[in-house]
C-alpha positions as CSV (number, residue, x, y, z in Angstrom):
1,M,0.0,0.0,0.0
2,N,2.9,2.3,0.8
3,P,0.8,5.1,2.3
4,F,3.8,7.4,2.9
5,G,5.3,7.1,-0.6
6,H,8.6,5.6,0.5
7,D,11.2,4.2,-1.9
8,R,13.0,1.9,0.5
9,F,11.6,-0.8,2.8
10,G,12.7,-3.5,5.2
11,W,11.6,-6.4,7.2
12,I,12.5,-7.4,10.8
13,D,11.0,-10.2,12.7
14,G,9.3,-9.7,16.0
15,N,10.3,-11.4,19.2
16,L,14.1,-11.0,18.6
17,G,14.8,-9.7,22.1
18,I,15.9,-12.0,24.9
19,G,15.4,-10.6,28.4
20,H,16.4,-7.0,27.8
21,E,17.1,-4.7,24.9
22,Q,20.9,-5.1,25.2
23,H,20.7,-8.7,23.9
24,I,18.9,-9.6,20.7
25,K,19.2,-12.7,18.5
26,I,20.6,-10.9,15.5
27,C,23.3,-8.7,17.0
28,E,26.2,-9.0,19.4
29,N,26.8,-6.1,21.8
30,Y,23.5,-4.6,20.7
31,S,22.7,-0.9,21.0
32,P,19.9,0.8,19.1
33,N,22.3,2.8,16.9
34,K,23.6,-0.4,15.3
35,I,20.3,-1.1,13.5
36,L,20.2,2.5,12.5
37,Q,23.7,2.2,11.1
38,A,22.6,-0.8,9.1
39,L,19.7,1.0,7.7
40,E,21.9,4.1,6.9
41,Y,24.2,1.8,5.0
42,T,21.5,0.2,2.9
43,K,20.6,3.2,0.7
44,S,20.9,1.3,-2.5
45,D,17.8,-0.1,-4.3
46,K,19.2,-3.6,-4.1
47,F,17.6,-6.4,-2.0
48,H,20.0,-6.9,0.9
49,I,19.9,-10.1,2.9
50,Q,22.5,-12.2,4.8
51,I,23.7,-15.5,3.4
52,L,23.7,-18.3,6.1
53,N,24.6,-21.5,4.2
54,V,25.4,-23.0,0.8
55,L,23.0,-25.5,-0.8
56,D,23.8,-27.8,-3.7
57,K,22.2,-26.3,-6.8
58,K,20.9,-29.7,-7.8
59,Y,17.9,-28.9,-5.7
60,K,16.9,-26.3,-8.2
61,N,15.8,-29.1,-10.5
62,L,12.1,-29.8,-10.2
63,D,12.6,-33.5,-9.8
64,R,14.7,-32.8,-6.7
65,K,12.3,-30.4,-5.0
66,R,10.6,-33.0,-2.9
67,E,13.9,-34.3,-1.7
68,M,15.0,-30.7,-0.8
69,Y,12.0,-30.0,1.3
70,Q,12.1,-33.3,3.2
71,Q,14.3,-31.5,5.8
72,Y,14.9,-27.9,6.7
73,R,17.9,-26.6,4.8
74,W,19.3,-23.2,5.8
75,V,19.8,-20.7,3.1
76,V,19.5,-17.1,4.3
77,C,18.8,-15.2,7.5
78,G,15.2,-14.3,6.8
79,C,14.5,-12.3,9.9
80,F,16.0,-9.1,8.6
81,F,16.3,-7.7,5.1
82,T,16.0,-4.4,3.3
83,Y,15.1,-3.4,-0.3
84,G,14.3,-0.7,-2.7
85,K,10.7,-0.4,-4.0
86,S,11.1,-1.7,-7.6
87,V,13.5,-4.5,-6.8
88,G,11.6,-5.5,-3.7
89,Q,8.3,-5.8,-5.6
90,K,9.9,-8.1,-8.1
91,I,11.6,-10.3,-5.6
92,L,8.8,-10.6,-3.1
93,Q,6.3,-11.3,-5.9
94,R,8.6,-14.2,-7.0
95,L,8.9,-15.3,-3.4
96,R,5.1,-15.5,-3.2
97,E,5.0,-17.5,-6.4
98,I,7.5,-20.0,-5.0
99,F,5.5,-20.3,-1.8
100,Q,2.3,-20.9,-3.8
101,E,3.9,-23.5,-6.1
102,T,5.6,-25.5,-3.4
103,T,2.6,-25.4,-1.1
104,I,0.2,-26.6,-3.8
105,Q,2.5,-29.4,-4.7
106,G,2.5,-30.4,-1.1
107,Y,6.1,-30.0,0.1
108,G,6.9,-26.3,0.6
109,H,7.6,-24.9,4.0
110,G,9.9,-22.3,5.5
111,E,10.4,-18.9,3.8
112,K,14.2,-19.1,4.0
113,M,14.2,-22.1,1.6
114,F,12.1,-20.1,-0.9
115,F,15.0,-17.7,-1.4
116,F,17.1,-20.6,-2.9
117,E,16.1,-19.9,-6.5
118,I,15.8,-16.2,-5.9
119,L,19.5,-15.8,-5.1
120,D,20.4,-16.9,-8.6
121,E,17.4,-15.5,-10.5
122,F,18.1,-12.0,-9.2
123,Y,21.8,-12.3,-8.6
124,D,22.9,-8.8,-9.7
125,E,20.0,-7.2,-7.8
126,I,20.9,-8.7,-4.4
127,E,23.4,-7.4,-2.0
128,R,24.8,-10.1,0.3
129,S,26.0,-10.1,3.8
130,Y,27.5,-13.2,5.3
131,G,27.4,-15.0,8.6
132,D,25.2,-16.7,11.3
133,Y,22.1,-15.3,12.8
134,G,23.8,-13.9,15.9
135,Q,25.8,-11.4,13.9
136,I,23.4,-10.1,11.2
137,I,23.5,-6.5,12.2
138,N,27.2,-6.6,13.0
139,N,28.1,-8.0,9.6
140,W,25.5,-6.0,7.6
141,Q,28.0,-3.6,6.0
142,R,30.9,-5.9,5.9
143,P,32.1,-9.0,7.8
144,T,33.3,-8.2,11.3
145,L,32.3,-11.1,13.6
146,N,32.3,-14.9,13.5
147,I,34.7,-14.8,10.5
148,Y,35.7,-18.5,10.9
149,Y,32.0,-19.4,10.3
150,I,32.0,-17.4,7.0
151,Y,35.3,-18.9,5.9
152,E,34.5,-22.5,6.7
153,L,30.8,-22.8,6.1
154,I,30.1,-20.3,3.3
155,L,33.3,-19.4,1.4
156,K,34.9,-22.8,1.3
157,N,31.5,-24.5,0.4
158,Y,31.0,-22.1,-2.5
159,Y,34.5,-22.8,-3.8
160,D,34.3,-26.6,-3.3
161,K,31.0,-26.7,-5.2
162,K,32.6,-24.6,-8.0
163,Y,30.1,-21.7,-7.5
164,Y,32.8,-19.3,-8.5
165,Q,30.8,-16.1,-8.7
166,E,29.5,-16.5,-5.2
167,A,32.9,-17.5,-4.0
168,S,34.5,-14.5,-5.6
169,D,32.0,-12.1,-4.0
170,C,32.3,-13.7,-0.6
171,A,36.2,-13.7,-0.7
172,Y,36.2,-10.1,-1.8
173,A,34.0,-9.1,1.1
174,L,36.4,-10.8,3.6
175,M,39.4,-9.2,1.9
176,L,37.9,-5.7,1.9
177,S,37.1,-6.0,5.6
178,F,40.6,-7.1,6.3
179,H,42.2,-4.3,4.2
180,T,40.0,-1.7,5.9
181,Y,41.1,-3.0,9.4
182,N,37.6,-4.3,10.4
183,I,38.9,-7.8,11.1
184,Q,42.1,-9.6,11.9
185,L,43.0,-12.7,9.9
186,E,45.8,-15.2,10.4
187,Y,47.9,-15.0,7.3
188,W,47.4,-18.7,6.4
189,M,43.7,-18.0,6.2
190,Y,44.2,-14.8,4.3
191,M,46.3,-16.5,1.7
192,H,43.6,-19.1,1.2
193,I,41.0,-16.4,0.8
194,L,43.2,-14.6,-1.7
195,E,43.7,-17.8,-3.6
196,I,40.0,-18.6,-3.7
197,W,39.3,-15.0,-4.9
198,Y,41.9,-15.2,-7.7
199,I,40.9,-18.6,-9.0
200,S,37.2,-17.9,-8.8
201,N,37.6,-14.6,-10.7
202,D,39.7,-16.4,-13.3
203,S,37.0,-19.1,-13.6
204,C,34.1,-16.7,-13.8
205,F,35.3,-14.0,-16.2
206,K,38.0,-15.7,-18.4
207,D,39.3,-12.2,-19.0
208,K,43.0,-11.9,-19.4
209,V,43.1,-8.2,-18.4
210,I,41.2,-9.0,-15.1
211,S,43.6,-11.8,-14.4
212,E,46.7,-9.7,-15.1
213,N,45.4,-6.8,-12.9
214,A,44.7,-9.3,-10.1
215,S,48.2,-10.7,-10.4
216,K,49.7,-7.2,-10.3
217,R,47.7,-6.5,-7.1
218,I,48.9,-9.7,-5.5
219,Q,52.5,-8.9,-6.4
220,E,52.0,-5.4,-4.7
221,L,50.7,-7.1,-1.6
222,Y,53.7,-9.4,-1.6
223,N,56.1,-6.5,-1.9
224,N,54.5,-4.3,0.7
225,D,53.2,-6.6,3.4
226,V,56.0,-8.3,5.4
227,L,53.7,-10.8,7.1
228,L,52.0,-11.8,3.9
229,K,55.4,-12.2,2.2
230,K,56.5,-14.5,5.1
231,E,53.4,-16.7,4.7
232,Y,53.7,-16.7,0.9
233,Q,57.3,-17.9,1.0
234,K,56.2,-21.0,2.8
235,R,54.6,-22.2,-0.4
236,A,56.1,-19.8,-2.9
237,D,56.2,-22.3,-5.9
238,H,52.5,-23.1,-5.4
239,F,51.4,-19.5,-5.1
240,D,53.6,-18.3,-8.0
241,S,51.9,-20.9,-10.1
242,V,48.4,-20.0,-9.0
243,F,48.8,-16.3,-9.2
244,R,51.0,-16.4,-12.4
245,I,53.7,-14.3,-11.0
246,N,57.3,-14.8,-10.1
247,T,58.5,-13.9,-6.7
248,Q,61.7,-16.0,-6.8
249,H,64.1,-13.4,-8.2
């Protein structure tokens, strides 16, 4: 109905508080300004939601739907999301269609699973955060908490399943957070994230210029970051081969 003529909207579940306002299910170290900061950040028209888990895309096939819905499979954190009017209308209409289709066929339940197809169908119109429920607000702008969860259960699963576009975007979010000093990473983990980002980009785009620019950037990191260089040199032959550079000179 949009009685106030707004262009941006959001959804937040009720009953997220536990005991008192300083502890809610979707934020650590909660204070009211944290939700306001999240809303201030989401000024784009994209549909913004947090990725919770990685499902095998075989379940997008109609003949696997019943199998998919035989158990609850986590996909996104559905208790908080924001969106611009035009994108939101398209995505939520599609969400309703999936709800109707699966319910009529006798196996649909749980709105989070309905987002499974939507994540691909509207890929470029969705902005993704990453993490578990307890850190939705904290991780809304960029990954800041529970980084090992993102690394192990989201990034590595994307990569292992060869979902390279998703892996590239997730790796880049972690790298950006690291380079803007929002998180600390052990350098063995950072090197693996960097490797996933490079290989995923190379697999996605098949663009020589993109690969060359990425290689140059990695060479710069090697030259300017002493701790990265130290970790790199533990497996220099391997990394040189992956990143198509030569640090042994």
